[in-house]
N, C-alpha and C positions, 0 to 999 in steps of 0.2 A: 489584441486579434481582430481584423477587421472581414468583413463577412456580407457579402454581395448574393443575392438571391435572385436570380431570373425565374420566373413562375410562366410556364406556358403551357396550354390546353393539350389534351390528347388529340394529337392529328393522323388519322389513316391516309398514310401515303402510297402510292404504286399498286402492285400486286405482288401477288406469292413467287412471281418468277424471279429467276437469279438477275437476268440480263433485262437492264432498264435504260429507258433515255435519259440522258442527262437533264435534270429538272430544271438548272440552272442556263448550261450553255444552249440546250436544245439540240446538241450535234452525235457527240459521242455518246457511246454506250457505256454505261457503268455495270460491273459485274461484282455481287457480293458474294459471299460464301455460301454454298447451297447448303449444307447442313448446320449453320451458324449458330452455337449455342451461349446464349448470353451469361450464363452462370458460368461457366466456363472462363468467359470473357471479364467478368467482374474481378474485384480486386484491385489489388496496387499496379501502376505502370508509372514510367518516367517518358517523359516527354524531350526525347535525346536530340532530334533533328526536326525542321520545318523548311519549308519553302513556300512562297504565297508570290501571287500577282498582284497582290495589293502592297503596294509601295509603301503606304503609312505602317501596316503592321510588319514590312521585313526591316524599316528603318528602326523601328521599336525592337525588334528582336537584336538587330545588330547591334545596339549601342549597349546592350544587356543580354546577351546569349547564355542565359542561364538555363539548367534544368529543370522542368517544372513536375513535381510528383502528383500524382492523379489516383484519387481512389474512386472507384466507381461500385456502386450500390444500389442492389435491387431489391424492392418489396415484391416478390410475387404476386399480391392479390393487385398491384397498381400497374398501369401502364405507361408507368417512366421510371427513371433510375434517376439518382443525383450523383454528380459528379465534381468531386471537394477537389480543388487544386491549391497547391501549396508552392508559394517559392519566395525567392526575397527579393524585394523592392527597396531600392536606398538603404539597404544593408540590414531591414528586418522582415523576418517571415511575415506572409501573409497568405490568408487564406479565402478562396472565393469558392462559392457553393452555387451549381448552376443546376438546375432540374431539365431533364432533357427528355424527350417523348419516344417511346418504343412507336414502331409502324408496325403495319400487318406483314413487311418483308424483313425477314431476318437477316440482322447486319445493318439496318438502314434507321437511322435516329432522325429526330429534328429537335430544333430549338431556335426562340427568337432573343438576339440580341438587341436591347431596349437603348440601348447608348447610342448604337449607330444604324438603329430600325432596320436591322437587318435579319431574314431568314435564313437559316442554315440547315442544309441538308449534309448528313454525314452518313459516309459508307466505311466499313470495315471491310475494305478490299482484300486483306490477305492477313491470318493469324495461323500461329501454331499454338496459342493461349500461352505458352508457359515459357516463350521466349520473346517474341515480337508480336506488332501489330500494323497494319499500313493503313492510313487512315485518309482519306478523301473528302473535304468539306469543300462543298458548292453553296456560296453564297450570293443572294439578292439584297441590295439597299435598297430600303423605299423611302421617299417616292421616285429618289434619282435614278433606280433601275439599275445602277452599278453593279457587275457580277465579277467575281472573285473565286479563284481555285487555290486552293491550299492543300498541302500534301504535308501528314506529318509520320514519323516514326516512332511509336510507342515500342518500349522494352520493360522488361520484368526487374532489370537491373540497371544501372548507369551506364554501361557500356554495349554495344554490339558486336557482332561479327562481321567481318568483312562480306561474307555471304548475303547477311541480311542487309548490308548498307548497297550491295548489288541490285538487291529487290527495291528497294527504297529509290534508286536512282532510275532504275527501268521505269518505275510509276511517275518519276517525273518527268522522264523523255517522252512517255506515253501522251501527257496532257499538255505537250510541248512547252515545258519550262524548262529553260537551261539548269543541266545540274552543279553548274559553277555557281550559282546564286544561293544554293541550299546552305542553312546554317546549322552546323551543330553545336548543339548547346555543350554548356562546360557546367560539371559536377563541383557546386562548392560546400557543399556537406547537406545533412539532414537537415529539412526545412521544418521547426514545431512554432505554429503562430505565436508571436510576440517575441520569439527570440532573435539574437542579434546574431549577423552573418558571422561563421568562422571561416575561414579557406579551407578547402581540404584536400589533401594530397594524394584525392583518389585518382585512380586509374581511369582514363576514359579515352575511347575510340577517337581520332583524328579523323576527319573526314578528309580527304585529298582527291578535288575533282581531276578529271581524266586527264583535261588539258596540262593540267599543272605536271603529270608525272612523265 
């Protein structure tokens, strides 16, 4: 099992308002859920769809579009939570642990990716807790100042409904990204660190861009 841990200090960002200015782009307002409850949000999620303005990220995802399993855990006495990501890489299940800071704004999180020197502001834009979550990540690399917008669709299962896909596409368009570039990840079976990949005949939702209909 391979494990990578990113440790970041607690950072208080923004205010208690749900409508905030985009900390990376400095233009569009970002809206989080007014009554966001992290304890309901924690637990197991699957990253079933992604799109990003970062060409390197998109190239990596296109070469291996596999669903990532996420486990979110929070210790109430601490101002952060852990996100354990499990996915197959080169046929072997690998696990990554990231420590993410909670902020004073419910539904807004922060972490630093040392590998790319990037500060990442993350927003839970929409969720019903038991089915889906729409996540917006705004990143700034240092010292280059390169800025990236990433939209992710989380699901409690490895498939999503057409209605949820519609919400995902609407969020993509809102941030000026072509929905045709979105990637639907494929389920290759449950991932347990150290295991070899076994192809799964699981049913998963296929994403069909509007332009191809």
